[in-house]
C-alpha positions in Angstrom: 0.2 -0.1 -0.1 1.3 3.6 -1.1 0.0 6.9 1.1 0.7 10.2 -0.8 1.8 12.8 1.6 1.8 16.3 0.6 2.9 19.1 3.4 3.1 23.1 2.8 4.0 24.6 5.9 7.2 26.5 5.8 7.9 25.7 9.6 9.5 22.0 9.6 8.9 22.3 13.8 5.4 23.5 15.2 3.5 23.5 12.2 0.2 22.3 13.3 -0.6 21.1 9.8 2.4 18.8 10.0 1.3 17.5 13.1 -2.6 16.6 12.7 -1.4 14.7 9.6 1.6 12.8 11.5 -1.5 11.9 13.6 -3.5 10.4 10.8 0.2 8.8 9.3 0.4 7.2 12.4 -3.1 5.8 11.7 -2.3 5.1 8.1 0.6 2.5 8.9 -1.1 1.4 12.0 -3.4 -0.5 9.5 -0.7 -1.4 6.8 2.7 -1.6 8.6 4.8 -2.6 5.5 3.0 0.7 3.9 5.2 3.1 2.0 4.6 6.4 2.4 5.7 8.8 -0.6 6.4 12.2 0.4 6.3 15.4 -1.5 7.2 18.5 0.7 6.6 21.4 -0.6 7.5 24.1 2.4 11.0 22.7 2.1 11.6 22.3 -1.8 9.2 24.6 -3.3 8.8 23.9 -7.6 10.2 26.2 -10.2 7.2 28.6 -10.5 8.3 29.2 -14.2 7.4 25.2 -15.1 4.5 25.7 -15.0 4.3 29.5 -17.5 6.3 27.3 -19.5 4.4 24.8 -19.8 1.7 26.8 -20.5 3.0 29.2 -23.5 3.8 25.3 -24.9 -0.4 25.1 -25.4 -0.7 28.8 -27.0 3.1 28.1 -29.0 4.0 24.8 -30.0 6.9 26.4 -31.7 8.5 27.1 -28.3 7.7 23.9 -26.3 8.8 23.6 -23.1 12.1 22.9 -21.5 12.1 18.9 -21.4 13.1 19.7 -17.4 9.4 20.6 -17.2 7.9 18.1 -18.7 10.4 15.5 -16.3 8.6 17.5 -13.3 5.5 17.0 -13.9 6.0 13.6 -14.9 7.1 13.0 -11.6 4.4 14.4 -10.1 2.2 12.9 -11.8 3.4 9.9 -11.1 3.6 10.4 -7.6 0.0 10.8 -8.0 -1.3 7.5 -10.1 1.2 5.1 -7.6 -0.6 6.4 -4.9 -3.4 4.1 -2.9 -4.6 6.8 -0.4 -3.5 10.5 0.1 -2.9 13.1 2.6 -2.4 16.1 2.6 -1.5 19.2 4.9 -1.8 22.5 4.4 -1.8 25.8 6.7 -4.0 28.6 5.7 -2.0 31.8 5.2 -3.0 35.3 3.9 -7.0 33.4 3.6 -6.0 31.3 1.3 -3.6 28.2 0.0 0.3 28.7 0.1 1.4 29.9 -3.0 4.1 26.4 -3.3 0.1 24.5 -3.5 -1.0 26.4 -6.0 2.1 25.9 -8.0 2.1 22.7 -7.5 -2.1 22.8 -8.2 -1.1 24.4 -11.4 1.7 21.8 -12.3 -0.7 18.5 -11.7 -3.5 19.9 -13.5 -1.4 20.1 -16.8 -0.8 16.2 -16.3 -2.4 14.6 -19.6 -4.3 11.8 -17.5 -4.4 13.3 -13.6 -5.1 17.1 -15.4 -8.3 18.3 -16.7 -8.3 16.5 -19.9 -7.7 13.5 -17.9 -9.9 10.3 -17.3 -9.8 10.7 -14.3 -7.8 8.2 -12.6 -7.9 9.4 -9.0 -11.5 9.3 -9.0 -12.6 7.6 -5.5 -9.7 6.7 -3.8 -9.3 7.9 -0.2 -7.9 11.4 1.1 -7.6 13.2 3.9 -7.0 16.8 3.8 -5.0 18.5 7.4 -6.1 22.0 7.7 -5.0 24.5 10.5 -6.3 28.3 10.3 -4.4 31.1 12.7 -7.9 32.7 13.4 -11.2 32.1 13.5 -13.9 31.8 10.5 -17.0 30.4 11.5 -20.4 31.8 11.7 -20.5 34.8 13.6 -16.8 35.5 13.6 -16.0 38.6 12.3 -14.0 37.0 9.7 -16.8 35.0 8.7 -16.2 33.6 5.0 -12.7 35.5 4.9 -11.4 31.7 4.9 -11.4 31.1 0.7 -8.3 28.0 1.5 -11.4 25.3 2.6 -13.4 25.8 -0.6 -10.7 26.0 -2.9 -8.9 23.0 -2.1 -12.2 21.0 -1.2 -13.1 22.3 -5.2 -9.6 20.5 -6.4 -9.3 17.9 -4.5 -12.8 16.2 -4.3 -14.4 17.9 -7.3 -11.2 18.0 -10.1 -9.7 14.5 -8.5 -12.9 13.4 -7.5 -11.0 12.3 -4.4 -12.8 10.8 -1.5 -11.9 13.5 0.5 -12.4 14.3 4.7 -11.1 17.2 6.2 -9.6 17.3 10.3 -8.9 20.8 11.1 -7.8 22.7 14.0 -8.3 27.0 14.5 -7.3 29.7 16.6 -3.9 28.9 16.2 -2.1 32.1 16.9 -3.9 32.1 20.0 -1.0 30.0 21.0 1.6 32.0 20.7 0.1 36.4 20.3 -0.9 38.0 23.4 -3.9 39.7 21.8 -5.5 36.2 21.4 -4.8 34.7 24.5 -8.3 35.2 25.3 -8.8 32.5 23.2 -6.4 29.9 24.3 -9.1 27.5 25.8 -11.2 27.3 22.5 -7.5 26.9 20.8 -6.5 24.2 22.8 -10.5 22.3 21.9 -9.9 23.0 18.5 -6.6 21.1 18.6 -7.5 17.9 20.2 -10.5 17.7 17.9 -8.8 18.6 15.5 -6.1 15.6 16.3 -9.3 13.0 17.1 -10.6 14.3 13.6 -7.2 13.3 12.0 -6.7 9.7 14.0 -10.5 8.6 12.4 -9.9 9.7 8.8 -7.0 8.6 8.8 -7.8 4.9 9.9 -10.3 5.6 7.9 -8.5 5.9 4.7 -6.6 3.3 5.8 -9.3 0.8 5.6 -10.4 2.1 2.6 -7.6 1.8 1.0 -6.9 -2.0 1.4 -10.4 -2.7 -0.6 
């Protein structure tokens, strides 16, 4: 069994999205002790933005083909997804949306001839978990209700475009742990963190069982 894990946080220590994903990964590995985890860490090794630009220009101007390196990168990214039985995406919200390195990865994947928008939906129905972290609170009735543009975008890409059977584990108000101005929200942040890890463990087990079938 092969679990594809994508991380996007620029923090390698203290990252909530990574911690939630760790919980889910442990649950998956408990069901698949000999399983393989294929890692793509965009926070540590972001993809080159000019690769997508070159591939996009190639479509409208075939006389100026993209460099071989861009096609090789696209092939590698697509192969990682095609080889996976289950998926784990760990993404923090930055500035009310996805990190730029995630957008770059998505843009490239959408160019892939098999996995992308013109492919034949090879990932459809495969189990996936998205672990999300948000520094503030954006739910109904909060001052910034509706400011979370990351979650709906990722749901659209992962569930609607790729066709993955997507679950979400999330924690918010994470800035309360270090921002004095949010100290009064620390209790709520702790509750959200606890719930997020419970969701991650539950859904990690779920995708493990589904990836067996």
